[in-house]
N, C-alpha and C positions, 0 to 999 in steps of 0.2 A: 707126572701123574699124582704131587704130591697138592698140584693146585687143582685138578680131578678130585681130591678125596676132600678138600677144603670146600668144594662149590657143592657136592652132593652132601656134605653134612652140613653148611649153612642152609642147602635146599631144605634139607627134614628139620633143621629150626624151626624154617620159616612155616612150614605147614603146622608144625606144634604147635607155634604161635596164634595159629589164625583158629586150630582150635581152641586152644587155651582161653582166645578172645571170645570164642563162642561160646562154652563150656561157662565162662563168668556170668553171660547174658542169660543163659538160661537156667543155668543154678541159682537163681536169683534169690537168695534167703525167702523174700516175702512171695515169690512165684509169679508163674507166667503160663499166658493161657493164648493159644492158637486155634485155627482150624486145619484140619485135615483130611488127604482124599488118599485112599489106602487102595492099591491094586498090586495085582501077581497071586505069587503061591495062595494067598488065603482068600482071595475073591475079593470086590471091589467094593468099596464103604466111604461114607464122608461122615466126617460130624467133627466133633470140637475137641481138646482135650484142655484139660489144667496140671501142672506140675508144680511142685515144691519139695525141692529136694527127692527124694526117692518117692512122695508120694505121687499118685495120678489121679486123678478123675478124667474119664473120656466117655463120649456120648455119642450115638450113631442113632439112625431112624431102628436099629434090630436090636441094642444092648444098651445099658450104661454100668461101666466099669469103675469101681473106687477101688482103691489099693491106697493103705493109710502105713506103708512101710513093710507090714507086716502080714496082715489079710485081705486078701483079693476078693471082693464079692461082685460078682457080673449079673446083673439083671435080664432076664430075656425077656422083652417084649411080649413076643409072641404067647408065650404060655404062662408070664405074669409069673417067673421061677428065680429065684434068686440064689447062686452056688457060690459057696463059701468055700476057698480054698487058701492054702498057702503057698504061694509058685518057688519055685526053685527062679535062680538068674536065669538057667535057660528060657524057661518059660515066659518070665519076665520082659527076656530081649526081644522074644517075638510079638510082645502087645503092644509096648510101649517104646514109638519113635525116639525118646528123648533119651532114653538109654544109653545109647552112644556116647552122651556125654563123659560117661565113664569109661569106656572100653578103650579108648584110643591110649591113656592112659598107660593101659598093661598088657604085655603079648601081643600086641600086633606093629608092623612095618607100616611108615609112612611114607606118602610119598605124594604130591601135588601138582596141578595142571590150573592154568589161568584163564579164562576166557573176559569179555570186555567187563561186564560185570560180576563176574562169580570168580571164589576160589573151589577148585572142585577136589576135594582129598579124599584121596583112597587108601584105604585099611587092609592090610592082609592081614590074616591071623595064622601067629606062630605053631597053633594048636588046633588038632583037628575037633575038638569037643564044642567049638564056639560057632558064632556069625563067622561063616570063611570069610566074608570078603565085604567092604563097605566102599558106598560112594558118597560123599556127603556134598553136596552143593550149598554155599555157602555165598551170601550176597556181601560183595566188597565195602559196601556202605556203611551198614550196619551190623556186619557180621553173625546177624539171621539169619540160620538153617533155611533153607527154602525146598532141599529136598535130600532125603534117606532112602538108598536103595540099599537093601542088603539081600545077602546070599546065604541060603542056609539050606545045605542038602543040595538039591540040584534046581532049587526054584528061588527064584527072584521074589525080594517084595519092594514097594515102593510107595513112600509118605511123599506126598507132596501136599508144604506145609507154608500156611500164610496166616496174616494178620496174627502176627505173632507180638505180644504186647506184656509190659510186667506190670504187673498188681498185686495188692494186698491179699491174697488168699487164707480165709480161716479153716484149721483143721478140719472143723467139720463138715469142708468140701469133700476130703478122701473118705470119709466113712459113711454106709449103708446106715442110712436113719428108716427105719422099718416103719415109722408113724406116716411115711411120704408113701409108704406103699401100703396099704392096710390088708388088699387082698393079694398078695405077694405070699406065695410057697418058699419058707427058707430050708433049704437041705444043705448041710453043713456035713462038706466031704474033706476036713481035714483028717 
């Protein structure tokens, strides 16, 4: 029985260490960027994302989002409208696939399986008010996340991630600049 507990404990520590290595890459203080494809509960869409700490900028054929750590600007291309909000943590979890980087550190049970090329980390929430479940697929060689699958309510959302690279990103990347969109109507919803 003691051997079984030691093995289970070591297994959980291994899953956490895999997430720690991935978090260190994705949380690069200079910034990271990647391509993504989102499918599931909120529809299907592809785009690019840049992340620096809690800040992010996501671009899709439909919209562009800038988040500077406090304020979220969402530019809807179809009607040239910019909605300005102050999102809460739950809202941020739905729109930023890299938010998982902080989730695993609090309130989740962690297990892990391995395939030939990947670690598949499974997170299960201990609380009902969060993302209930996540599967994070991480490349064994680079420790880059390649897929984040999350369950909110009864709907799964899947983010496929590719071309992850570290780069130096200016803070201006994460703020809406009205000069770049002179005909956009800005609607402040804060």
